[in-house]
TORROBA-446244 format. One record per atom (N, C-alpha, C): y, x, z; residue in three letters. Coordinates in steps of 0.001 Angstrom, whole numbers, plus 524288, in hexadecimal, padded with zeros to 5 digits. Last residue first. Layout:
<recs>
YXZala...
</recs>
This chain:
<recs>
CAEDE938A590C33glnCB0629375991195glnCB11793C45914E9glnCAB0C93B33902BCserCB0C593B1490334serCB29A93A16908CFserCA06093A4690399asnCA28E93F7A902C2asnCA87193FA8903A3asnC9F0892F949046DglnC9D7C932F2908CFglnCA0049384C9085DglnCA22992C7B8FA70lysCA57492B1C8FEEFlysCA42292E80903B2lysC99A59303C8F497serC9EF6932198F37CserCA2949310B8F81CserC918492A598F8ABvalC916C9300D8F93FvalC96E9932488F871valC94C19203E8F56EthrC93FC921758FAF0thrC942F927598FBE7thrC94E09212E8EA99argC99BC91FEC8ED58argC995B9214A8F329argC8A3C923588E8BFtyrC8E499271D8E744tyrC935C9261A8EA3AtyrC8589919F78EC72leuC846791EFD8EEEBleuC88A0923008EDAFleuC8954912768E57CaspC8A93912058EB0EaspC89C2917428EDD7aspC84A9916578DC51alaC8A5C915F88DCA8alaC8C15915998E260alaC79F9915148DED9leuC7C3391A4E8DE15leuC822491A398DE9FleuC791490A278DF3AalaC77F290D3F8E3E3alaC7A49912B98E374alaC7B979078D8D4E8aspC7EB7905718D93EaspC7DFC908BC8DE24aspC735690CBF8CFC0valC78C190E648CEE8valC7C5290C5D8D33FvalC6A729072F8D2CFserC6AEE90CBA8D430serC709090E998D3B0serC6CC28FD4D8CE9FglnC6BE28FDDF8D434glnC6C9E9038F8D5E2glnC6D628FF9E8C3FEaspC72168FDD18C6B4aspC717D8FE3F8CC99aspC634C901EA8C10BvalC6708906398C166valC6BF2904928C450valC59488FBBC8C8BAserC5D2F8FB8D8C492serC61208FFED8C55AserC507D8FA2D8CF53pheC51A48FF478CD12pheC55548FF078C864pheC4E198F0188D32BargC4ED38F4728D6D8argC50F48F97D8D46EargC4D438E8228CBC6alaC4E828E6C68D12BalaC50288EB6F8D46BalaC4A838ED678C2ABvalC4F578EA578C2BCvalC510F8E9458C85CvalC40C38F1658C5BDvalC45198F4EC8C4A2valC4A518F2068C4D5valC3ACD8E8218C707argC3B5B8EBDE8CB4AargC40188EF698CA7BargC3B018E3908BD2DaspC3D4C8E0CA8C199aspC3E5E8E4878C61CaspC35428EB238B784argC3ACF8EA378B65FargC3D7D8E78C8BAF9argC2B6F8E9BB8BC31alaC2E138EECE8BC70alaC33E78EE2E8BB6CalaC28E58DFA38B960alaC29C28E0CA8BEE7alaC2CA88E5F88BF92alaC27AD8E1218AE8DargC2BA38DD828B08DargC2CF28DEAC8B63CargC1F558E8678AE8CglyC24588E9AC8AC2FglyC28BD8E62D8AE24glyC172A8E2D28B306leuC193D8E7628B5C2leuC1E9E8E8E78B3AAleuC15DA8DB168AB24glnC17098D9AE8B08BglnC197B8DE398B383glnC13518E10D8A235thrC17F38DDB58A247thrC199F8DC6F8A7D7thrC09F08E5C38A58DthrC0E5C8E8F88A3E6thrC136E8E5DC8A42DthrC03C68DD038A731metC050E8E0668AB9CmetC09C58E3D08AA58metC03338D91A89CEEalaC05558D5D98A120alaC07018D9308A5C3alaBFE4F8E0CE89725aspC03C28DF99895FAaspC064E8DC9B89A74aspBF5538E96889A4FserBF7438E46F89C63serBFD0F8E3C389B3DserBF2C28F31C89690gluBEEF38EEEB895B3gluBF0F28E99B89779gluBFAF98F90A899E6ileBFA3B8F88589440ileBF66E8F41989304ileBF9808F89F8A4B8leuBFE048F6158A257leuBFD4E8F54F89C7CleuBEFCF8FDE48A623glnBF0DF8F8C38A868glnBF5398F5EC8A57DglnBF17E907A18A142glnBEDB5903EC89F0FglnBEEAE8FE6B8A103glnBF8BA90C068A83AleuBFA3390B0F8A2CAleuBF684907188A048leuBF25190CAF8B124alaBF714909818B13DalaBF8DE908308ABB4alaBEA8A913BB8ADA4thrBE92090E658AF34thrBEDE290AC68AF23thrBF06691CDE8AC0FgluBEDCD91A4B8A79BgluBEC68914AB8A8E3gluBF3BB91EC68B66EleuBF77591E3C8B223leuBF50391B4C8AD92leuBEA5891FF58BBE4glnBEDD891B9E8BD35glnBF1BF91AA18B8D0glnBE6C19290B8B6C1gluBE3B1924398B695gluBE71591F838B7D2gluBEE03930AE8B931leuBED9392EE38B3C5leuBEA93929CD8B358leuBF6489334B8C23BaspBF1569306D8C212aspBF0CA92DEE8BCB0aspC0002937A98C3FCaspBFBC993B118C224aspBF66B938778C259aspC03C892E4B8CDB4proC050E9328B8CA11proC003C935CF8C8CEproBFEBF921468CD88alaBFF2D9264F8D028alaC009792A878CC2AalaC06C7916578C9A2ileC020E9197C8C957ileC02F191EAD8CC2CileC0B26909648C931leuC0BCE90E8F8CB79leuC069F911748CB52leuC1027900628C07DleuC0B55902CA8C261leuC0C959084A8C44FleuC18BA8F5538C314glyC17298FA238C07AglyC12048FC148C29EglyC1ACA8ED748C9BAaspC1EAC8EE808C5ACaspC1DA78F3BD8C302aspC10628EC3D8CDD5glnC14408E8088CE2CglnC18818E8BD8CA0BglnC0A248F4C58CD88glnC08088EFED8CB3CglnC0BAC8EB448CBDAglnC117E8FABB8D758hisC0CF78FB0E8D3E2hisC0AD28F5A48D28FhisC1EAA8FA448D69AthrC1A4C8F8668D9C2thrC159E8F7E78D62AthrC285B9039D8D454ileC23F3900B28D228ileC200F8FF398D667ileC2FBA908AC8DAA1valC316D905248D675valC2D08901758D4DBvalC2AD990F088E16AgluC2EF490BB08E387gluC30AA9078D8DF9BgluC242A914DD8DB33proC21E5910E08DEA1proC25EB90D578E13AproC2BF491B9B8D5FEalaC2928917728D338alaC26C29135A8D6DCalaC3119924158DA5CglyC32D291EDF8DBD1glyC2FD391A6E8D94DglyC266892CCC8DAE7glyC2C0492BF48DB48glyC2D4D9266C8DD05glyC1AEC9267D8D56AvalC1DBB92B0B8D76FvalC238B929C08D7BBvalC12029210F8D050alaC145D91FAB8D559alaC16D1924788D7E0alaC143891FE98C294thrC11CA922868C704thrC14DD921698CBFFthrC1435913F08BB9AvalC17289184D8BDC6valC141391AC58C238valC160C90B248B22CileC11B390DF28B49CileC13FF9131E8B676ileC1D368FF3B8B088proC1D07904D98B1A4proC17D39069D8B401proC20348F7138A63EalaC1C968F79A8AA9FalaC1BEB8FD668ABCAalaC2D9F8F4E18A300leuC289F8F7698A1FCleuC25508F7768A6F1leuC37A98F0ED8A3EEglyC334F8ED448A402glyC2E0E8EFA58A2BDglyC3FE18F7668A548serC3EF98F58D89FF2serC3A428F1F089F8EserC3EB78FA6D8AF79serC42FF8F6DE8AE3FserC42538F4798A8DAserC368C901818ADDFmetC359D8FCAE8B0D9metC39D18F8AA8AFBFmetC3BEE909538A83FalaC3781906988A5E8alaC36689016F8A8B1alaC436790C7C8AF95gluC451490A808AA77gluC40BB907528A7F9gluC3CD09101F8B798leuC403690B9C8B887leuC4221909368B36CleuC3801918B18B26AmetC34E19145E8B477metC383490F7E8B540metC40BF91EF18B082serC3D9F91CF88AC1CserC3A4C9185B8ADCCserC43A5921838BA9AileC471091E228B791ileC440F91BD38B2F9ileC3BCD922F28C5A4serC3C20923928BFFCserC3FB291F8F8BD65serC3F0E9294F8CFDEleuC3EB8923BD8CE97leuC3FE5923688C8C6leuC3822933748CED8glyC3BB4931958D2D5glyC3B5F92BAC8D2A8glyC2B22938C78CD42gluC2FB4935E28CB77gluC336C935348D007gluC1F4A93EA88C91AalaC23D093EBB8CCA1alaC285093BC08CA1FalaC17CF93CD28C1E3alaC15FF93EDF8C6E7alaC1A6293EDB8CAE5alaC182F931678B95CserC1A62936198BBD2serC1793937B08C0D1serC15FA929DF8B17DproC11BD92C3F8B48CproC13539310D8B7B4proC1A7491EB98ADB4leuC1CE4923668AFE6leuC18E69260C8B383leuC1B99915368A3C6valC182B918798A702valC1AFC91D6E8A8A7valC1D7E9080B8A04DpheC1FE390D1B8A16BpheC1C3A910308A4E7pheC1AAE8FF1B8964CileC18DE901AB89B0EileC1BAC906E689B95ileC1FBF8FB6C88D51aspC1D468F7B7890F0aspC1C438FA188964EaspC2B858FD6E88553alaC26818FED3887AAalaC24898FA9388B62alaC35778FB0488217alaC31338FA3887E57alaC2BD58FAFE880C1alaC3BDF8FDE388A24lysC3BA08F854888CDlysC370F8F71D88528lysC3AA2908B98897FleuC38B2905E588E0BleuC38239001288CD8leuC3F9290A6787FEFtyrC3A0B90BCD88089tyrC37A99090F8853EtyrC49F79075F881C3proC46B79046687E1EproC40E79059A87E9EproC4CD890F3888A0DthrC4CBB9098E88AD9thrC4953906A7886ECthrC4E66919978892DvalC48EF917E38898BvalC4874911F7889B2valC5676920ED88250aspC566991BB48849EaspC50CC919A988495aspC538992B1187F64aspC589292A2A881EDaspC58B6924E9884B7aspC47D99313F8812DileC4A3D92C7887F1CileC4F3A92B618822AileC409193C0087DE3alaC44ED93A3088125alaC47939359587E7AalaC33F7937DA878A6glyC380193B9787A0DglyC3C2D9393D87D8CglyC2B93931CB8763DleuC308A93058873CCleuC3504933FA87546leuC1E87931EF87373pheC229D934C787640pheC27C6933DF8736BpheC14B4928CD87404glnC196392A4F87127glnC1D3292D19874D0glnC07589263B872CAvalC0B6E928AE875F4valC0FF992A4387277valBFF85922D986C42glyC024A91EE386F4AglyC069A92102872B0glyBF6F292DBE86D27proBF8C79291186A66proBFB429250A86E0EproBFC9A937CF875ABthrBF82F935518730BthrBFA2A9306687054thrC0235943C9879FBalaC02E093E8D877CAalaBFDFE93CC1874EEalaC025E94DAB87DBDmetBFE7094A2E87FF8metBFE90944BC87D90metC0AC09528E87974serC059B95458877C2serC0139950E3879CFserC12D694E1487EFEhisC122A94CA38797EhisC0CC194E2987797hisC11BC9539588858leuC107394E0A88827leuC0FA694C2988290leuC152695DAA88598glnC0FDE95CDB88791glnC0E389572988717glnC1F9E95B6A882AEhisC1BEA95DBD87EF8hisC164995CC8880A4hisC242E956EE88C1EalaC23D69541788728alaC1FA79564B88388alaC266A95AE0895A9glnC20E5959D689491glnC20019577088F25glnC310695B64896E1aspC2E3E96044895E3aspC286995F91894E0aspC36049501C88FB7glyC3562953838943CglyC31E495818892FBglyC39809429F88CF1gluC38919480588B66gluC380C94B548904FgluC366D935318896CglyC387A9396088CA8glyC374493EB788A6DglyC2CA092BB6888CEleuC321D92CED887E8leuC33CB9314988B89leuC219F927828831EileC236992B59886F0ileC28E592D0E88576ileC19E691C8388197leuC1EC891EFC88011leuC2089922A588476leuC0E049188A87D61leuC108291B34881BEleuC154B91E0F87FB3leuC077490CED87964argC0B21911318784DargC0D329136E87D6CargBFB2C907798754EalaBFF1B9087687960alaC026B90D3587800alaBF317905A386EA6aspBF8659053886C7DaspBFCAC9068F87073aspBE9A9905F6873E2proBEAC090A0B87006proBF045909EF86DC8proBE6B19042487FDCasnBEA79901AA87C59asnBEC40905BE87862asnBDEC8909ED883F4ileBDED69045388535ileBE2BB9015D881CEileBE10B9139787FB6lysBDBCF9116C87EDElysBDBAD90B9B88007lysBEAD9915E688337argBEA539145C87DB3argBE4E89123987C85argBE8709193588D36ileBEB5B9145588C81ileBEAB49125A886E9ileBE3B6922B888B2EglyBE09C91E9188D8BglyBE3399194688CFEglyBEC609286B8874EproBE7F892727883CFproBE473922DE88602proBF2BB9293F890D2trpBF414925B688C89trpBEF979249F888C2trpBF0D69306E89868valBEE0292B6F898D6valBEEEE927E989426valBF727938CC89533serBF18F939A0895EAserBEE86934828960BserC0142934F489571leuBFEF09362F89059leuBF908936EA890BEleuC0246934398A049leuC02BF92F8989D0BleuC00389306D897B5leuC01BC93EBA8A2FChisBFDCB93B138A4F0hisBFDB99361B8A198hisC0AB19429189E51hisC05A69444A89C32hisC0133940E289E43hisC127393EF98A491ileC11A293C2789FA5ileC0C7C93DCC89D2AileC15FF9420D8AE8AargC106B941468AD93argC0F6193E048A89CargC1F5B945028B287lysC1EFA93FA18B097lysC195C93E2C8AF20lysC1EE394F6B8B4A6gluC1E3A94BD68B904gluC1DE0946218B75CgluC20DF953DA8AAA4leuC1B9F953FE8ACDDleuC1AE8950008B132leuC289F94BD38A20BalaC2813950048A5E4alaC22CD94F8E8A894alaC2FA09460189AC1leuC2A57947E0899AFleuC298394CC189D0CleuC36E093BCB8A101argC36419414289F7CargC30839427E89E70argC356092EB589B9EglyC37019328789F82glyC364C9380E89D84glyC2D4592439899E7serC32859261D898CBserC3429929D589D1BserC227F91E7C893DEtyrC24419222A897E3tyrC29A09240D8963CtyrC1C6C91263890CAileC20B49161589017ileC215991993894DFileC13EC90AE8888D4valC14C890D8D88DCCvalC1900911A888CEDvalC11BA8FF4B88297ileC1498904378823FileC15C590626887C4ileC07E28F7BB87C82proC0A588F98A8815DproC0CF28FED68809DproC0B858F0F5870A1valC08368F4AC8736EvalC0AEA8F63F87883valC11328EB5E868E4alaC0D498E8C086C22alaC098E8EC8886EDAalaC18668F1F386359valC1A268ED7F86672valC16178EBBA86A65valC1AC28FFB58621CproC17698FB248614FproC18C98F6C88651FproC277A9047B85E85leuC232C9043C8623EleuC1FE18FF6386138leuC30C1905B685948glyC2C059078F856C2glyC2755907B785A6BglyC393E9012085D5CmetC38469067C85F0BmetC335F908CD85C8CmetC38DB8F713859A8serC3D568FA4685811serC3C91900088596CserC2FE88F39985EDCargC2FE18F41B85923argC34438F7B685759argC33AA8F37B86929argC2F638F6F8867A9argC2F388F7C0861B9argC3B328EB978685EleuC3CC68F0E8869ACleuC388E8F4C886812leuC34ED8E2E98666DalaC38AF8E49286271alaC3A738EA2F86362alaC2F8C8E26D86FEEalaC2CA68E33A86B0DalaC30478E535866BFalaC37E38E04F87694lysC34D78E51A87748lysC31CA8E6608724ClysC3AE18D68887342gluC3E928DAE0872CDgluC3BC18E01F87337gluC320F8D0D3875EBaspC337A8D12D8705FaspC375B8D5A986F76aspC320C8D21D880FEgluC2DB28D41187DC9gluC2F268D4A087809gluC3E4B8D6D688635alaC3A9E8D29D8850EalaC36858D4AF88138alaC3F7B8E2FF88D45leuC409D8DF93888DCleuC3CC18DB11888B9leuC44668E7C9899B9proC40498E68A895EBproC42328E2DF891A6proC4E538F17589BC5alaC4C6A8EC2589C8FalaC48608EADF89864alaC56B58F9AE89E41tyrC51008FA1189E35tyrC4EC28F4C689FB0tyrC60BB8F54389EEEargC5F4B8F86A89A71argC595C8F8C0899E0argC5FB58F0398A878gluC612D8ED248A3DEgluC5FD08F01C89EE5gluC5D598F7BB8AFACthrC595F8F3B78AEA7thrC5AD38F0198AA25thrC5ED29044D8B066aspC61BE8FFF98AE2BaspC5DE38FBBF8AC7BaspC5955909228BC7EvalC59CE909088B6CEvalC5CD8904298B526valC597F912048C78CglyC59E290CE58C51BglyC5A8290D518BF3FglyC5497918108D349asnC5618918338CDBFasnC5647912B18CB8AasnC595E914928E01BargC5532915208DC43argC5769915698D6BEargC5DFA919FD8EA7BileC6038917A88E5BFileC5C3F918928E163ileC5EF591C508F715aspC5B1D91A1F8F375aspC5DE99176D8EEF3aspC63DA927B78FBE6hisC65709228C8FA06hisC618C920A08F5E1hisC651892FF19068EleuC61AC92E3590255leuC62FB92895900E7leuC6A73932AD90F43argC6CD49341290A3FargC6993932459058DargC645B930229178FgluC691092CF6916C5gluC6BDC92E48911A6gluC5CB7937BA917D0ileC5B509329E915A3ileC602492F4991490ileC5EB594493913D8proC604D940679177DproC5F8393B009150BproC537194B879101FpheC58609494990E62pheC59D3944D59120FpheC49C29503791297aspC4DFD9502E9167EaspC534994E8891463aspC419894EA590C26alaC447C9538F90B62alaC4970953B890EB3alaC3EBF944AF90EBCglnC3B4F948EC9107AglnC3DEC94E3F90FE7glnC46C393F8B90956valC468B93F4090F08valC4335943AD91135valC43C3941E38FF0DleuC48D5943A690103leuC48F594395906FEleuC3A2693CC28FE5FgluC3A5C942758FDD2gluC3F7D944A28FFF7gluC3D659326D8FF67gluC39FB934AF90361gluC3A0993AA29031DgluC4338931408F614glyC45B8930AE8FB27glyC4287933268FF7FglyC3B44932248EEAEileC3F5D9361F8EEE8ileC4222935EB8F435ileC35D1928E68F12BgluC333992DF38F19BgluC37319326F8F1E7gluC3CCE920FA8EEB3argC3B4E921C18F425argC38EA927268F4F6argC46C2924D38E587serC4182922DD8E6BFserC40549240B8EC75serC50DD9282B8E4E9ileC4F26924828E0D9ileC4997922838E1B9ileC5B6692AC48EC71valC55B092A998ECC0valC53B6926758E8F7valC65B49332C8EC6BvalC63DB92E488EA1EvalC5DEA92E7E8E9E8valC6C29938678F71DleuC67F9939198F34FleuC6621933C58F180leuC78AF93D3C8FB21alaC74FD938ED8FA65alaC70D993A878F672alaC7D61946A08FCE0asnC7F4E9421C8FFCCasnC7B7E93D918FF8BasnC7756952BB8FDD5alaC776B94DB58FB15alaC79609495C8FEA7alaC76B495B829046BargC7B9F95A4F901C7argC7BDA954EC8FF3BargC6CD095CCD908CEgluC716395D2290C2BgluC766195B2E90999gluC65EE95B909003DargC654E95855904F2argC6A3F958459083FargC695C9638B8F9B2ileC69BE95E0E8F7F9ileC699295A808FCBDileC66D796C2690006gluC6C3596B3A8FE6CgluC6D06965998FCA5gluC5BE296B0D900CAlysC5F2296ACF90584lysC64CB969A09041ElysC591096CBD8F67AleuC57F5967AB8F8D2leuC5B4B966E78FDBAleuC5BE7977388F595argC5E999734A8F257argC5DC896DD48F494argC54C597B968FCB1tyrC5A6197C128FDA0tyrC5D68977F98FA80tyrC4B539792B8F7D9alaC4C53977268FD18alaC52289775F8FE60alaC4B9697EC68EE6CglyC4C2A979168EE65glyC4D6F976D08F3AFglyC495F989078EDDFglyC4ECB9879A8EEF5glyC4FB5981C98EF45glyC3EFE985DF8E5D5serC41AD98A1F8E883serC477A988BD8E923serC3990979328E801argC3C2C97CEF8E49AargC3EEE9811E8E7D9argC35D19711B8EDCFasnC31FF974EB8EBEBasnC3465979288E87DasnC3E4B96AE18EFDBglnC3B7E96D1F8F446glnC37CF9717F8F29AglnC40CF967868E5C4leuC444296B358E874leuC417396DD98ED01leuC3830960E58E3F2argC39399654C8E067argC3CC5969598E300argC393B9596F8EBCAglnC34E095D2D8EC04glnC35B0961C98E855glnC429A954218E876valC421D9568C8ED9CvalC3DE595AC18ED9BvalC40AC950BB8DDCDaspC4529953EF8DF51aspC4458956DE8E473aspC3308951828D97AglyC37F794F088DAC7glyC3C08952C18DCE6glyC293B954B28D7F1leuC2CE1955F78D3C9leuC3256953D68D4E3leuC242F950DA8E0DCproC2447956808DFF0proC28209582C8DBB3proC2CDD945CA8E42DglyC27DB948658E36FglyC287D94E338E24AglyC375C9400A8DC76serC34C0941698E159serC2FAD9443E8E01BserC43DC9407B8D5E1argC3E279404D8D5FBargC3C2C941C78DB5DargC4E99940C78D6EEhisC4C5B93D118D32AhisC466893CD68D322hisC58BF940AC8E04EproC53CE942F88DE9BproC50E693EFD8DB37proC65EE940518DF74thrC616C93CFC8DE6EthrC5CBC9404F8DCF4thrC70E59422D8E7BEvalC6C939447D8E4CDvalC683E940768E426valC7E70943A28E93CvalC7A049400B8E95EvalC75C2942898E608valC88E9949EA8F008metC84A3949EB8EC40metC8074945DE8ED83metC96A494D028F02BproC921D94A4C8F265proC8DCE949BA8EE49proC9C079596A8EE84leuC9ADC954778EBEDleuC9625951E08EE8CleuCA022963298F144lysC9FFB95EF88F534lysC9F08959958F2C3lysC9F5A96B958EB03leuCA376967D68E9B0leuCA3BA9633B8ED77leuC973C9713A8EFE7ileC9C07973E08EE36ileCA088970108ED67ileC8F4796A3C8F312alaC909E96EC08F64DalaC95F7970F98F4FBalaC8ECC962CD8EAFCasnC8FD4961288F056asnC91C8965B08F3AAasnC8C8A969038E273glyC9134965BA8E251glyC92B8963E38E7BEglyC82FF96D128E5D3leuC87759708D8E528leuC8C9696D828E516leuC7D27963B58E591valC7DB89669D8EA7AvalC826A96A498EA30valC7D9D961938DAE9alaC801D95DF68DE90alaC8104960958E3DCalaC7799969D08D71BalaC7D19969708D594alaC8014965D38D946alaC6E0B966E68DB7AthrC707796BD88DD18thrC763F96BE28DBBBthrC6C3A95DB58D601alaC6D1C95D698DBA5alaC6F9D9626E8DDB1alaC6B01961DB8CBABproC6F3095E1E8CCDFproC705B95DB68D2B8proC61F8968CA8CD0EserC674396AE28CC6CserC6B9F966D58CD2CserC5AF195FCD8D51EileC5AF2964B38D233ileC60A2966618D178ileC5868956068D94CpheC597795A618DCD7pheC595A95FA58D9FBpheC5EB194B4D8D25CgluC5A7594F068D34BgluC5C43953A08D6A0gluC6B7A949738CFD2hisC6656947358CEC5hisC624894B918CEB7hisC76CB9484E8D79FalaC730394BB68D4FEalaC6DC4948F38D46DalaC835C944768D7C7hisC7E159423C8D839hisC7A51945838D4F9hisC8ED1945F58DEB4valC8B4E948768DAFEvalC85DA946428DBEBvalC9ABE93EED8E003valC954693F9E8E192valC92789428C8DD39valCA46193FB88DBC6aspCA41A93E158E13BaspC9EAC93F078E378aspCA72894AF08D38DproCA48E945FA8D4BAproCA4D3944B18DA87proCAD9D952838CD81lysCAEDC950988D2C7lysCAC5894B438D3EBlysCAD6E957C88C421leuCACC7952178C40CleuCAE4D94F968C93DleuCAE9B9624B8C747argCB27395FE18C3B4argCB226959F18C3E6argCA5F9963C88CDAFpheCAB36964CD8CFCApheCAF579621B8CC70pheC9E1D961DF8C685metC9EC595E438CAEBmetCA42895EF38CD62metC9FB396AB28C068leuCA081965808BE1BleuCA12A961748C265leuC9D12972E88C70FproCA28B9724D8C562proCA3A096D038C2EBproC91EC96FDF8C847leuC959A9703E8CCA4leuC9B5096FD48CAECleuC8CA8970478BEA0alaC8D6496B458C14CalaC91B296B908C576alaC8BB797AA48BB8DserC8F15977238B87FserC905B972248BB76serC84E797EDF8C2D2leuC89FA9815E8C202leuC8DC497DCA8BF17leuC7C2E9783B8C172leuC7EFF9785A8C670leuC847997A988C5C0leuC792D97AC78B748pheC7AA9975698B88CpheC7DE99754B8BD8CpheC7674985438B89CserC7AD0983EE8B53BserC7CD197E6F8B65DserC6D989841C8BEFApheC722B987048C0DFpheC7708985988BDBApheC66D797E8C8B84AserC686D97C598BD56serC6D6397EF48BF59serC65D6985C28B008alaC67E39807B8AF0DalaC69DB97E058B419alaC612798E218B4E4leuC667898EBC8B2E7leuC68F99896F8B1E9leuC5759989B58B6E7alaC5A9D98B858BB45alaC604898C1D8B997alaC539F987858AC8ClysC54949835E8B055lysC583D985078B4BElysC5A479904B8A329proC55D998DA68A5A4proC5784989E48A9F5proC628B9871D89C14lysC5D75988C089E1DlysC5DBD98E7989FA5lysC6EDD9817A8A030proC6BB7984DA89CCEproC66889865089F5DproC75E7978628A1D7alaC70F2979468A491alaC6D6697C968A124alaC82A9973078A365proC7F459771A8A12AproC7A61977F48A480proC8338964EC8A49EleuC849596A2D8A65EleuC80CD96E368A42CleuC88F095A028A028argC841F95D1289F92argC857A962D28A07BargC8DDE94EB68A555tyrC8F02954488A4C2tyrC89CC957358A479tyrC91C99425A8A229valC8D28945A48A2B2valC8EA494B468A17FvalC979E936E58A68FserC988293C568A50CserC93A993F9C8A62AserC949092A798A165valC93F492E228A5BEvalC94AF933B08A3B9valC94119237D8994FglyC98DA9239F89C56glyC98C8927698A0E6glyC8A9F925C1894CFaspC8B23920BA89782aspC8FF5920A789B05aspC8EC1932588955DileC8A2D92F318941EileC8A7A92A3F89763ileC972E93BDF890C6lysC96E1936EF8939DlysC9215933F5891B8lysC9525949BD89236gluC95A0944F188F2FgluC958494041892D7gluC94549577289158pheC968E952E0893FCpheC968B94E4F8903FpheC8E6195DCC88B4AalaC8F1495F58890B7alaC918495AF6893EEalaC855C95738882B2alaC8AAC958B28843BalaC8AEC95A2488A02alaC793395CD487E86gluC7C239589A880F4gluC816F95A9E882DDgluC73FB9658087AF4glyC759A9619C87720glyC78B695D1A87955glyC6CD49673C88671alaC6E359695E88155alaC6F84964FA87D88alaC7289962BE891F1valC6E359621A88E3AvalC700796417888F7valC75EE9660689F37glyC76FF965A5899AAglyC7203965518966EglyC73BD95E318AA91argC72E8962FA8A791argC73E19620B8A1C9argC7E55956708B00AthrC78EA957788AEAFthrC787795C848AB9DthrC859594D508B637leuC8549952F28B57AleuC7F929544F8B49FleuC8CC4942178B3F1ileC8783944548B3D4ileC87E894A2A8B2CAileC951A93A678BB6CaspC94BF93EF38B800aspC8F329410F8B860aspC99F192DB38BDBBvalC956A931318BD9BvalC9635935A18B9B5valCA06C925B08C666gluCA12F9290F8C1DAgluC9D0292D558C1F0gluC9E5A919448CA1FileC9C8291E8E8CB4FileC9D09921C98C654ileCA07690EEF8C7FAglyCA49F912218CA26glyCA2EA917808CBE4glyC989F90A058C2F6argC9964908A58C870argC9D7090C2D8CB17argC97C090E658B963alaC99A3909028B987alaC9AB2907308BF1BalaC9319917C48BC4BcysC9887917D48BA70cysC9AEC9125D8BAB1cysC89049143B8BE47leuC8C3E9161D8C2A2leuC9201916258C122leuC85B8912538B436lysC866E90DD98B7B3lysC899590F628BC8ClysC84E691C688B04BserC88AB918CF8ADDFserC89BB9141E8B163serC7D11920988B73FalaC8250922D58B6C9alaC864791EFD8B495alaC735791B8F8B689glnC769891AC78BB2CglnC7C4391C5A8BA3DglnC6F6891EE58ACEFalaC7011919448ADE5alaC73C49184D8B27BalaC6F2F929AB8AEAAargC7265927938AA72argC736F921C08AB4AargC681392A588B6E7leuC6D8692BDC8B7C4leuC710F929B38B381leuC5EBC926C08B1F8leuC60E79242A8B698leuC66AF925568B729leuC5D5092E128AA1AserC5E0D9288A8A8C0serC6095925958AD42serC5BF19370A8B050glnC6032936C68AC81glnC61679311D8AB04glnC52F4934AF8B5D9alaC57DA935868B8B5alaC5C88935188B515alaC4BA7933B58AD42glyC4CC792F808B0E7glyC51F7930138B3ADglyC506C938878A0BFglyC4D2C938C98A56CglyC4ED19348C8A932glyC557B93FDE89675valC534793AD68980FvalC4FBD93BAA89CC5valC619294568892D0lysC5C6A9463289514lysC5A78940F989732lysC6BDC9436588F6DproC6786940D888CC3proC62189423C88EB7proC6BF793F8189CD6tyrC6BAB93DCC8975FtyrC6E59941CB893CBtyrC690394AB48A4E4tyrC6B4E945918A3F8tyrC6ABA9444889E37tyrC63C9952BC8AF2AaspC641A9512C8A9A7aspC668C94BC58A94FaspC670D954348B9D1hisC64E59587F8B6A7hisC65799575E8B0DBhisC730F94F6D8BEC8ileC6DAA94E6D8BD33ileC6BED952A08B964ileC7CCE94A948C68CleuC7A5A94F6C8C4D5leuC74AA94E5D8C39EleuC87FF943098C5CDmetC8248942D48C5CAmetC8023947EC8C396metC92D2941068CD14alaC9098944CC8C95CalaC8AAE944AC8C9F7alaC9AB4936168CE92valC95B3938798CFE1valC941293C328CB8AvalCA5AD9302B8D43EargCA3C09337E8CFFDargC9EDB936688D1CEargCAA45923878D65DthrCA754927DB8D894thrCA50492AFE8D416thrCB71091E328D40CasnCB1B091F3A8D290asnCAF5D923C38D5A0asnCBEA6916078DC11metCBDF591B3D8D9E2metCB83591C448D8C1met
</recs>
């Protein structure tokens, strides 16, 4: 008999982001393992209230503005839908309205719940609730009702322990990516791909992929880019994504910078690039970073969230301090000036992800967790 899981997430495809990409990759593979998945997410203008994506049922619930009304409306719609779907487990992503909906599902419908916090630090799930009015009560409800919490980084796990979450309910399941889809190309294939995309063949290409949000510190990347162009006037910087910082960041663009907006499939852009950069002030375990590493790119990443667990400095990437523009520029210069170092780090980065962070590993662990939680509830 299949286990049915209702996934609650703030945004889902066609919205682009790390958590969305992760859940989409996991959902279809979970179905192949006998886990029936329903996605419950906020509605998007122009998108159907219900559709099948990759064989997975996606329900988009009303979420009219302003923000408080959107959260309340989501909660009111999610509860009767959970009653109708009768999932064996509810899995909420982030400690915001999805987790609150899961708490209600547990309290009223007696549905067992799993929760995944996706970020750590001042902007992360635990600290945001601790610093928000009424947040302490919501954190207490999650702590008391969650059957299990998925821990995607050591830093998040430490925050949960400090917030008195029972350690026996914490399950280390790291994010994973499809290492077959995100795989490097041979040099001749890469050159042909660049030509087909209108990109120069014989120049270093740096890429950022993710939300255009303040905590991502893309403005730091744009600030140091003119210095990079002085050492290599042909270098390109591709910025993929959208967000509330888009207008401000566009105004900072200098020669060699291309804003490509929201890209449905980042795969060809990663395969065409050489270096991935993620200058964030806060992260959980970045899916964009794992996708880039799996694609054979040399990563330059701030040492926040789960990045230090993935990358060993100068072995399979370069770790830099957050908000340190000098380190950011120096790391970019190092790789742009050394094809050999870029190639070496890129190969090691791919090996690291294949060995430890494949989506199949995360999906196997999640499927086991859902079955265990479901059985605990039936006993």
